[in-house]
CHARMM-style PDB file with segment names, atoms N, HN, CA, C and O in Angstrom:
ATOM      1  N   MET     1      89.061  40.331   6.674  1.00  0.00      PROA
ATOM      2  CA  MET     1      88.566  41.602   6.201  1.00  0.00      PROA
ATOM      3  C   MET     1      89.559  42.697   6.546  1.00  0.00      PROA
ATOM      4  O   MET     1      90.325  42.571   7.501  1.00  0.00      PROA
ATOM      5  N   TYR     2      89.547  43.752   5.783  1.00  0.00      PROA
ATOM      6  HN  TYR     2      88.925  43.854   5.007  1.00  0.00      PROA
ATOM      7  CA  TYR     2      90.401  44.912   6.042  1.00  0.00      PROA
ATOM      8  C   TYR     2      89.528  46.102   6.428  1.00  0.00      PROA
ATOM      9  O   TYR     2      88.422  46.266   5.915  1.00  0.00      PROA
ATOM     10  N   ALA     3      90.044  46.937   7.348  1.00  0.00      PROA
ATOM     11  HN  ALA     3      90.943  46.804   7.765  1.00  0.00      PROA
ATOM     12  CA  ALA     3      89.306  48.126   7.779  1.00  0.00      PROA
ATOM     13  C   ALA     3      90.288  49.218   8.168  1.00  0.00      PROA
ATOM     14  O   ALA     3      91.427  48.945   8.546  1.00  0.00      PROA
ATOM     15  N   GLU     4      89.826  50.463   8.069  1.00  0.00      PROA
ATOM     16  HN  GLU     4      88.901  50.685   7.761  1.00  0.00      PROA
ATOM     17  CA  GLU     4      90.597  51.614   8.545  1.00  0.00      PROA
ATOM     18  C   GLU     4      90.374  51.720  10.051  1.00  0.00      PROA
ATOM     19  O   GLU     4      89.257  51.971  10.504  1.00  0.00      PROA
ATOM     20  N   VAL     5      91.436  51.527  10.817  1.00  0.00      PROA
ATOM     21  HN  VAL     5      92.343  51.323  10.449  1.00  0.00      PROA
ATOM     22  CA  VAL     5      91.351  51.489  12.275  1.00  0.00      PROA
ATOM     23  C   VAL     5      91.958  52.763  12.858  1.00  0.00      PROA
ATOM     24  O   VAL     5      93.047  53.183  12.467  1.00  0.00      PROA
ATOM     25  N   GLN     6      91.239  53.366  13.794  1.00  0.00      PROA
ATOM     26  HN  GLN     6      90.354  53.025  14.112  1.00  0.00      PROA
ATOM     27  CA  GLN     6      91.736  54.560  14.484  1.00  0.00      PROA
ATOM     28  C   GLN     6      92.683  54.137  15.599  1.00  0.00      PROA
ATOM     29  O   GLN     6      92.375  53.240  16.384  1.00  0.00      PROA
ATOM     30  N   ILE     7      93.835  54.793  15.659  1.00  0.00      PROA
ATOM     31  HN  ILE     7      94.084  55.522  15.022  1.00  0.00      PROA
ATOM     32  CA  ILE     7      94.799  54.543  16.726  1.00  0.00      PROA
ATOM     33  C   ILE     7      94.786  55.765  17.630  1.00  0.00      PROA
ATOM     34  O   ILE     7      95.140  56.868  17.215  1.00  0.00      PROA
ATOM     35  N   ILE     8      94.370  55.550  18.877  1.00  0.00      PROA
ATOM     36  HN  ILE     8      94.082  54.653  19.215  1.00  0.00      PROA
ATOM     37  CA  ILE     8      94.194  56.644  19.834  1.00  0.00      PROA
ATOM     38  C   ILE     8      95.200  56.477  20.963  1.00  0.00      PROA
ATOM     39  O   ILE     8      95.311  55.402  21.554  1.00  0.00      PROA
ATOM     40  N   GLU     9      95.931  57.542  21.259  1.00  0.00      PROA
ATOM     41  HN  GLU     9      95.841  58.415  20.779  1.00  0.00      PROA
ATOM     42  CA  GLU     9      96.882  57.539  22.371  1.00  0.00      PROA
ATOM     43  C   GLU     9      96.662  58.798  23.190  1.00  0.00      PROA
ATOM     44  O   GLU     9      96.552  59.894  22.640  1.00  0.00      PROA
ATOM     45  N   GLY    10      96.599  58.641  24.495  1.00  0.00      PROA
ATOM     46  HN  GLY    10      96.688  57.751  24.942  1.00  0.00      PROA
ATOM     47  CA  GLY    10      96.381  59.787  25.373  1.00  0.00      PROA
ATOM     48  C   GLY    10      95.052  60.473  25.132  1.00  0.00      PROA
ATOM     49  O   GLY    10      94.918  61.677  25.355  1.00  0.00      PROA
ATOM     50  N   GLY    11      94.066  59.709  24.677  1.00  0.00      PROA
ATOM     51  HN  GLY    11      94.174  58.732  24.497  1.00  0.00      PROA
ATOM     52  CA  GLY    11      92.744  60.274  24.430  1.00  0.00      PROA
ATOM     53  C   GLY    11      92.618  61.042  23.133  1.00  0.00      PROA
ATOM     54  O   GLY    11      91.575  61.639  22.867  1.00  0.00      PROA
ATOM     55  N   LYS    12      93.681  61.038  22.306  1.00  0.00      PROA
ATOM     56  HN  LYS    12      94.528  60.553  22.522  1.00  0.00      PROA
ATOM     57  CA  LYS    12      93.651  61.777  21.041  1.00  0.00      PROA
ATOM     58  C   LYS    12      93.941  60.848  19.874  1.00  0.00      PROA
ATOM     59  O   LYS    12      94.748  59.925  19.983  1.00  0.00      PROA
ATOM     60  N   LEU    13      93.276  61.104  18.764  1.00  0.00      PROA
ATOM     61  HN  LEU    13      92.620  61.853  18.676  1.00  0.00      PROA
ATOM     62  CA  LEU    13      93.499  60.335  17.549  1.00  0.00      PROA
ATOM     63  C   LEU    13      94.889  60.638  17.011  1.00  0.00      PROA
ATOM     64  O   LEU    13      95.202  61.785  16.688  1.00  0.00      PROA
ATOM     65  N   VAL    14      95.721  59.609  16.916  1.00  0.00      PROA
ATOM     66  HN  VAL    14      95.467  58.678  17.179  1.00  0.00      PROA
ATOM     67  CA  VAL    14      97.085  59.775  16.424  1.00  0.00      PROA
ATOM     68  C   VAL    14      97.118  59.595  14.910  1.00  0.00      PROA
ATOM     69  O   VAL    14      97.706  60.400  14.188  1.00  0.00      PROA
ATOM     70  N   ARG    15      96.475  58.524  14.442  1.00  0.00      PROA
ATOM     71  HN  ARG    15      95.997  57.871  15.029  1.00  0.00      PROA
ATOM     72  CA  ARG    15      96.426  58.248  13.006  1.00  0.00      PROA
ATOM     73  C   ARG    15      95.412  57.136  12.745  1.00  0.00      PROA
ATOM     74  O   ARG    15      94.905  56.509  13.676  1.00  0.00      PROA
ATOM     75  N   THR    16      95.130  56.906  11.477  1.00  0.00      PROA
ATOM     76  HN  THR    16      95.542  57.415  10.721  1.00  0.00      PROA
ATOM     77  CA  THR    16      94.339  55.745  11.086  1.00  0.00      PROA
ATOM     78  C   THR    16      95.233  54.853  10.246  1.00  0.00      PROA
ATOM     79  O   THR    16      96.134  55.323   9.551  1.00  0.00      PROA
ATOM     80  N   GLN    17      94.970  53.560  10.323  1.00  0.00      PROA
ATOM     81  HN  GLN    17      94.239  53.178  10.888  1.00  0.00      PROA
ATOM     82  CA  GLN    17      95.807  52.600   9.618  1.00  0.00      PROA
ATOM     83  C   GLN    17      94.929  51.458   9.128  1.00  0.00      PROA
ATOM     84  O   GLN    17      94.050  50.992   9.854  1.00  0.00      PROA
ATOM     85  N   LYS    18      95.162  51.005   7.898  1.00  0.00      PROA
ATOM     86  HN  LYS    18      95.875  51.384   7.309  1.00  0.00      PROA
ATOM     87  CA  LYS    18      94.417  49.872   7.361  1.00  0.00      PROA
ATOM     88  C   LYS    18      94.994  48.597   7.976  1.00  0.00      PROA
ATOM     89  O   LYS    18      96.202  48.365   7.929  1.00  0.00      PROA
ATOM     90  N   MET    19      94.113  47.773   8.557  1.00  0.00      PROA
ATOM     91  HN  MET    19      93.131  47.962   8.595  1.00  0.00      PROA
ATOM     92  CA  MET    19      94.535  46.536   9.219  1.00  0.00      PROA
ATOM     93  C   MET    19      93.669  45.374   8.764  1.00  0.00      PROA
ATOM     94  O   MET    19      92.496  45.538   8.429  1.00  0.00      PROA
ATOM     95  N   LYS    20      94.275  44.203   8.762  1.00  0.00      PROA
ATOM     96  HN  LYS    20      95.228  44.069   9.034  1.00  0.00      PROA
ATOM     97  CA  LYS    20      93.534  42.973   8.504  1.00  0.00      PROA
ATOM     98  C   LYS    20      92.961  42.507   9.837  1.00  0.00      PROA
ATOM     99  O   LYS    20      93.694  42.374  10.818  1.00  0.00      PROA
ATOM    100  N   LEU    21      91.651  42.259   9.876  1.00  0.00      PROA
ATOM    101  HN  LEU    21      91.056  42.367   9.080  1.00  0.00      PROA
ATOM    102  CA  LEU    21      90.970  41.919  11.125  1.00  0.00      PROA
ATOM    103  C   LEU    21      90.259  40.579  11.030  1.00  0.00      PROA
ATOM    104  O   LEU    21      89.784  40.177   9.968  1.00  0.00      PROA
ATOM    105  N   LYS    22      90.199  39.893  12.180  1.00  0.00      PROA
ATOM    106  HN  LYS    22      90.585  40.220  13.043  1.00  0.00      PROA
ATOM    107  CA  LYS    22      89.465  38.637  12.308  1.00  0.00      PROA
ATOM    108  C   LYS    22      88.464  38.807  13.444  1.00  0.00      PROA
ATOM    109  O   LYS    22      88.838  39.220  14.542  1.00  0.00      PROA
ATOM    110  N   MET    23      87.195  38.493  13.190  1.00  0.00      PROA
ATOM    111  HN  MET    23      86.891  38.158  12.298  1.00  0.00      PROA
ATOM    112  CA  MET    23      86.168  38.665  14.216  1.00  0.00      PROA
ATOM    113  C   MET    23      86.380  37.676  15.362  1.00  0.00      PROA
ATOM    114  O   MET    23      86.669  36.500  15.140  1.00  0.00      PROA
ATOM    115  N   VAL    24      86.228  38.179  16.600  1.00  0.00      PROA
ATOM    116  HN  VAL    24      85.993  39.134  16.781  1.00  0.00      PROA
ATOM    117  CA  VAL    24      86.382  37.351  17.794  1.00  0.00      PROA
ATOM    118  C   VAL    24      85.027  37.134  18.459  1.00  0.00      PROA
ATOM    119  O   VAL    24      84.634  35.994  18.706  1.00  0.00      PROA
ATOM    120  N   LYS    25      84.302  38.232  18.753  1.00  0.00      PROA
ATOM    121  HN  LYS    25      84.621  39.159  18.553  1.00  0.00      PROA
ATOM    122  CA  LYS    25      83.025  38.107  19.458  1.00  0.00      PROA
ATOM    123  C   LYS    25      82.169  39.341  19.243  1.00  0.00      PROA
ATOM    124  O   LYS    25      82.675  40.457  19.129  1.00  0.00      PROA
ATOM    125  N   GLU    26      80.849  39.120  19.189  1.00  0.00      PROA
ATOM    126  HN  GLU    26      80.437  38.213  19.282  1.00  0.00      PROA
ATOM    127  CA  GLU    26      79.893  40.221  19.073  1.00  0.00      PROA
ATOM    128  C   GLU    26      79.179  40.394  20.408  1.00  0.00      PROA
ATOM    129  O   GLU    26      78.715  39.424  21.007  1.00  0.00      PROA
ATOM    130  N   PHE    27      79.098  41.640  20.867  1.00  0.00      PROA
ATOM    131  HN  PHE    27      79.475  42.428  20.380  1.00  0.00      PROA
ATOM    132  CA  PHE    27      78.422  41.971  22.121  1.00  0.00      PROA
ATOM    133  C   PHE    27      77.176  42.776  21.807  1.00  0.00      PROA
ATOM    134  O   PHE    27      77.268  43.913  21.344  1.00  0.00      PROA
ATOM    135  N   GLY    28      76.015  42.198  22.057  1.00  0.00      PROA
ATOM    136  HN  GLY    28      75.940  41.275  22.433  1.00  0.00      PROA
ATOM    137  CA  GLY    28      74.764  42.900  21.794  1.00  0.00      PROA
ATOM    138  C   GLY    28      74.642  43.255  20.327  1.00  0.00      PROA
ATOM    139  O   GLY    28      75.114  42.526  19.455  1.00  0.00      PROA
ATOM    140  N   ASN    29      74.010  44.374  20.069  1.00  0.00      PROA
ATOM    141  HN  ASN    29      73.627  44.966  20.777  1.00  0.00      PROA
ATOM    142  CA  ASN    29      73.810  44.809  18.692  1.00  0.00      PROA
ATOM    143  C   ASN    29      74.727  45.944  18.297  1.00  0.00      PROA
ATOM    144  O   ASN    29      74.641  46.438  17.173  1.00  0.00      PROA
ATOM    145  N   ASP    30      75.618  46.377  19.205  1.00  0.00      PROA
ATOM    146  HN  ASP    30      75.687  45.975  20.118  1.00  0.00      PROA
ATOM    147  CA  ASP    30      76.382  47.594  18.932  1.00  0.00      PROA
ATOM    148  C   ASP    30      77.889  47.407  18.834  1.00  0.00      PROA
ATOM    149  O   ASP    30      78.545  48.184  18.140  1.00  0.00      PROA
ATOM    150  N   VAL    31      78.462  46.413  19.495  1.00  0.00      PROA
ATOM    151  HN  VAL    31      77.929  45.782  20.058  1.00  0.00      PROA
ATOM    152  CA  VAL    31      79.921  46.295  19.578  1.00  0.00      PROA
ATOM    153  C   VAL    31      80.383  44.919  19.103  1.00  0.00      PROA
ATOM    154  O   VAL    31      79.809  43.893  19.468  1.00  0.00      PROA
ATOM    155  N   ILE    32      81.436  44.920  18.279  1.00  0.00      PROA
ATOM    156  HN  ILE    32      81.903  45.753  17.983  1.00  0.00      PROA
ATOM    157  CA  ILE    32      82.075  43.686  17.835  1.00  0.00      PROA
ATOM    158  C   ILE    32      83.566  43.805  18.144  1.00  0.00      PROA
ATOM    159  O   ILE    32      84.179  44.841  17.890  1.00  0.00      PROA
ATOM    160  N   VAL    33      84.144  42.730  18.697  1.00  0.00      PROA
ATOM    161  HN  VAL    33      83.645  41.889  18.903  1.00  0.00      PROA
ATOM    162  CA  VAL    33      85.577  42.702  18.972  1.00  0.00      PROA
ATOM    163  C   VAL    33      86.260  41.927  17.853  1.00  0.00      PROA
ATOM    164  O   VAL    33      85.855  40.819  17.502  1.00  0.00      PROA
ATOM    165  N   TYR    34      87.309  42.539  17.301  1.00  0.00      PROA
ATOM    166  HN  TYR    34      87.638  43.439  17.586  1.00  0.00      PROA
ATOM    167  CA  TYR    34      88.141  41.912  16.283  1.00  0.00      PROA
ATOM    168  C   TYR    34      89.550  41.786  16.821  1.00  0.00      PROA
ATOM    169  O   TYR    34      89.903  42.413  17.820  1.00  0.00      PROA
ATOM    170  N   GLU    35      90.360  40.969  16.150  1.00  0.00      PROA
ATOM    171  HN  GLU    35      90.074  40.460  15.338  1.00  0.00      PROA
ATOM    172  CA  GLU    35      91.772  40.838  16.477  1.00  0.00      PROA
ATOM    173  C   GLU    35      92.565  41.183  15.227  1.00  0.00      PROA
ATOM    174  O   GLU    35      92.244  40.710  14.137  1.00  0.00      PROA
ATOM    175  N   ASN    36      93.614  42.017  15.380  1.00  0.00      PROA
ATOM    176  HN  ASN    36      93.875  42.401  16.266  1.00  0.00      PROA
ATOM    177  CA  ASN    36      94.445  42.331  14.222  1.00  0.00      PROA
ATOM    178  C   ASN    36      95.545  41.279  14.094  1.00  0.00      PROA
ATOM    179  O   ASN    36      95.607  40.347  14.896  1.00  0.00      PROA
ATOM    180  N   GLU    37      96.411  41.422  13.092  1.00  0.00      PROA
ATOM    181  HN  GLU    37      96.361  42.179  12.441  1.00  0.00      PROA
ATOM    182  CA  GLU    37      97.444  40.418  12.834  1.00  0.00      PROA
ATOM    183  C   GLU    37      98.470  40.320  13.962  1.00  0.00      PROA
ATOM    184  O   GLU    37      99.143  39.298  14.098  1.00  0.00      PROA
ATOM    185  N   ASP    38      98.596  41.373  14.771  1.00  0.00      PROA
ATOM    186  HN  ASP    38      98.049  42.203  14.660  1.00  0.00      PROA
ATOM    187  CA  ASP    38      99.531  41.364  15.900  1.00  0.00      PROA
ATOM    188  C   ASP    38      98.899  40.799  17.167  1.00  0.00      PROA
ATOM    189  O   ASP    38      99.557  40.718  18.204  1.00  0.00      PROA
ATOM    190  N   GLY    39      97.625  40.406  17.092  1.00  0.00      PROA
ATOM    191  HN  GLY    39      97.090  40.472  16.249  1.00  0.00      PROA
ATOM    192  CA  GLY    39      96.937  39.854  18.251  1.00  0.00      PROA
ATOM    193  C   GLY    39      96.335  40.895  19.174  1.00  0.00      PROA
ATOM    194  O   GLY    39      95.913  40.570  20.284  1.00  0.00      PROA
ATOM    195  N   ARG    40      96.290  42.146  18.728  1.00  0.00      PROA
ATOM    196  HN  ARG    40      96.633  42.410  17.826  1.00  0.00      PROA
ATOM    197  CA  ARG    40      95.722  43.219  19.559  1.00  0.00      PROA
ATOM    198  C   ARG    40      94.237  43.372  19.255  1.00  0.00      PROA
ATOM    199  O   ARG    40      93.785  43.105  18.142  1.00  0.00      PROA
ATOM    200  N   ALA    41      93.490  43.805  20.261  1.00  0.00      PROA
ATOM    201  HN  ALA    41      93.858  44.021  21.165  1.00  0.00      PROA
ATOM    202  CA  ALA    41      92.039  43.935  20.132  1.00  0.00      PROA
ATOM    203  C   ALA    41      91.656  45.223  19.412  1.00  0.00      PROA
ATOM    204  O   ALA    41      92.235  46.285  19.640  1.00  0.00      PROA
ATOM    205  N   VAL    42      90.665  45.094  18.539  1.00  0.00      PROA
ATOM    206  HN  VAL    42      90.194  44.231  18.354  1.00  0.00      PROA
ATOM    207  CA  VAL    42      90.077  46.235  17.839  1.00  0.00      PROA
ATOM    208  C   VAL    42      88.576  46.178  18.087  1.00  0.00      PROA
ATOM    209  O   VAL    42      87.937  45.153  17.851  1.00  0.00      PROA
ATOM    210  N   MET    43      88.020  47.284  18.564  1.00  0.00      PROA
ATOM    211  HN  MET    43      88.539  48.117  18.756  1.00  0.00      PROA
ATOM    212  CA  MET    43      86.582  47.365  18.815  1.00  0.00      PROA
ATOM    213  C   MET    43      85.911  48.052  17.634  1.00  0.00      PROA
ATOM    214  O   MET    43      86.400  49.060  17.123  1.00  0.00      PROA
ATOM    215  N   TYR    44      84.770  47.484  17.203  1.00  0.00      PROA
ATOM    216  HN  TYR    44      84.372  46.666  17.618  1.00  0.00      PROA
ATOM    217  CA  TYR    44      83.965  48.115  16.159  1.00  0.00      PROA
ATOM    218  C   TYR    44      82.650  48.546  16.787  1.00  0.00      PROA
ATOM    219  O   TYR    44      81.930  47.736  17.372  1.00  0.00      PROA
ATOM    220  N   PHE    45      82.347  49.829  16.659  1.00  0.00      PROA
ATOM    221  HN  PHE    45      82.932  50.487  16.184  1.00  0.00      PROA
ATOM    222  CA  PHE    45      81.101  50.383  17.177  1.00  0.00      PROA
ATOM    223  C   PHE    45      80.175  50.638  15.997  1.00  0.00      PROA
ATOM    224  O   PHE    45      80.416  51.536  15.190  1.00  0.00      PROA
ATOM    225  N   LYS    46      79.105  49.837  15.901  1.00  0.00      PROA
ATOM    226  HN  LYS    46      78.909  49.107  16.556  1.00  0.00      PROA
ATOM    227  CA  LYS    46      78.201  49.910  14.754  1.00  0.00      PROA
ATOM    228  C   LYS    46      77.540  51.275  14.606  1.00  0.00      PROA
ATOM    229  O   LYS    46      77.472  51.806  13.497  1.00  0.00      PROA
ATOM    230  N   LYS    47      77.052  51.851  15.703  1.00  0.00      PROA
ATOM    231  HN  LYS    47      77.107  51.420  16.603  1.00  0.00      PROA
ATOM    232  CA  LYS    47      76.332  53.131  15.612  1.00  0.00      PROA
ATOM    233  C   LYS    47      77.220  54.242  15.086  1.00  0.00      PROA
ATOM    234  O   LYS    47      76.762  55.094  14.323  1.00  0.00      PROA
ATOM    235  N   LYS    48      78.487  54.244  15.484  1.00  0.00      PROA
ATOM    236  HN  LYS    48      78.859  53.553  16.103  1.00  0.00      PROA
ATOM    237  CA  LYS    48      79.424  55.280  15.034  1.00  0.00      PROA
ATOM    238  C   LYS    48      80.165  54.865  13.770  1.00  0.00      PROA
ATOM    239  O   LYS    48      80.802  55.698  13.125  1.00  0.00      PROA
ATOM    240  N   ASP    49      80.088  53.570  13.405  1.00  0.00      PROA
ATOM    241  HN  ASP    49      79.571  52.893  13.929  1.00  0.00      PROA
ATOM    242  CA  ASP    49      80.821  53.007  12.267  1.00  0.00      PROA
ATOM    243  C   ASP    49      82.318  53.299  12.403  1.00  0.00      PROA
ATOM    244  O   ASP    49      82.952  53.803  11.476  1.00  0.00      PROA
ATOM    245  N   GLU    50      82.878  52.966  13.594  1.00  0.00      PROA
ATOM    246  HN  GLU    50      82.362  52.556  14.347  1.00  0.00      PROA
ATOM    247  CA  GLU    50      84.285  53.228  13.895  1.00  0.00      PROA
ATOM    248  C   GLU    50      84.985  51.968  14.388  1.00  0.00      PROA
ATOM    249  O   GLU    50      84.441  51.201  15.183  1.00  0.00      PROA
ATOM    250  N   TYR    51      86.196  51.777  13.900  1.00  0.00      PROA
ATOM    251  HN  TYR    51      86.638  52.401  13.255  1.00  0.00      PROA
ATOM    252  CA  TYR    51      87.081  50.730  14.389  1.00  0.00      PROA
ATOM    253  C   TYR    51      88.164  51.415  15.206  1.00  0.00      PROA
ATOM    254  O   TYR    51      88.823  52.330  14.712  1.00  0.00      PROA
ATOM    255  N   ILE    52      88.362  50.981  16.466  1.00  0.00      PROA
ATOM    256  HN  ILE    52      87.827  50.237  16.867  1.00  0.00      PROA
ATOM    257  CA  ILE    52      89.340  51.610  17.346  1.00  0.00      PROA
ATOM    258  C   ILE    52      90.245  50.540  17.945  1.00  0.00      PROA
ATOM    259  O   ILE    52      89.776  49.562  18.527  1.00  0.00      PROA
ATOM    260  N   LEU    53      91.556  50.746  17.789  1.00  0.00      PROA
ATOM    261  HN  LEU    53      91.937  51.540  17.316  1.00  0.00      PROA
ATOM    262  CA  LEU    53      92.542  49.844  18.375  1.00  0.00      PROA
ATOM    263  C   LEU    53      92.560  50.061  19.883  1.00  0.00      PROA
ATOM    264  O   LEU    53      92.679  51.194  20.349  1.00  0.00      PROA
ATOM    265  N   ILE    54      92.441  48.978  20.643  1.00  0.00      PROA
ATOM    266  HN  ILE    54      92.343  48.057  20.264  1.00  0.00      PROA
ATOM    267  CA  ILE    54      92.429  49.069  22.098  1.00  0.00      PROA
ATOM    268  C   ILE    54      93.855  48.882  22.604  1.00  0.00      PROA
ATOM    269  O   ILE    54      94.472  47.840  22.380  1.00  0.00      PROA
ATOM    270  N   SER    55      94.368  49.895  23.283  1.00  0.00      PROA
ATOM    271  HN  SER    55      93.867  50.741  23.465  1.00  0.00      PROA
ATOM    272  CA  SER    55      95.718  49.822  23.838  1.00  0.00      PROA
ATOM    273  C   SER    55      95.662  49.198  25.220  1.00  0.00      PROA
ATOM    274  O   SER    55      94.585  49.052  25.798  1.00  0.00      PROA
ATOM    275  N   VAL    56      96.815  48.831  25.748  1.00  0.00      PROA
ATOM    276  HN  VAL    56      97.690  48.950  25.279  1.00  0.00      PROA
ATOM    277  CA  VAL    56      96.900  48.256  27.087  1.00  0.00      PROA
ATOM    278  C   VAL    56      96.383  49.256  28.115  1.00  0.00      PROA
ATOM    279  O   VAL    56      95.744  48.865  29.092  1.00  0.00      PROA
ATOM    280  N   GLU    57      96.654  50.547  27.903  1.00  0.00      PROA
ATOM    281  HN  GLU    57      97.173  50.865  27.110  1.00  0.00      PROA
ATOM    282  CA  GLU    57      96.208  51.575  28.831  1.00  0.00      PROA
ATOM    283  C   GLU    57      94.683  51.690  28.873  1.00  0.00      PROA
ATOM    284  O   GLU    57      94.120  52.000  29.923  1.00  0.00      PROA
ATOM    285  N   MET    58      94.007  51.445  27.744  1.00  0.00      PROA
ATOM    286  HN  MET    58      94.465  51.193  26.891  1.00  0.00      PROA
ATOM    287  CA  MET    58      92.549  51.553  27.689  1.00  0.00      PROA
ATOM    288  C   MET    58      91.886  50.339  28.325  1.00  0.00      PROA
ATOM    289  O   MET    58      90.813  50.462  28.914  1.00  0.00      PROA
ATOM    290  N   ALA    59      92.503  49.182  28.217  1.00  0.00      PROA
ATOM    291  HN  ALA    59      93.375  49.082  27.738  1.00  0.00      PROA
ATOM    292  CA  ALA    59      91.931  47.939  28.731  1.00  0.00      PROA
ATOM    293  C   ALA    59      92.130  47.870  30.201  1.00  0.00      PROA
ATOM    294  OT1 ALA    59      91.720  46.898  30.835  1.00  0.00      PROA
TER     295      ALA     59
END
């Protein structure tokens, strides 16, 4: 699947980018973890309907 993913650095939205995602795991009813083509984690928050790339600094 493809989604518009928010890229956040230093707590600020830098840009959004369309990425191909593969589902990894669902946590409860609100959060799903995906993996992009580079192997980086993307979190999807159902309530906010947002995809956010998780950086090493955030993890």
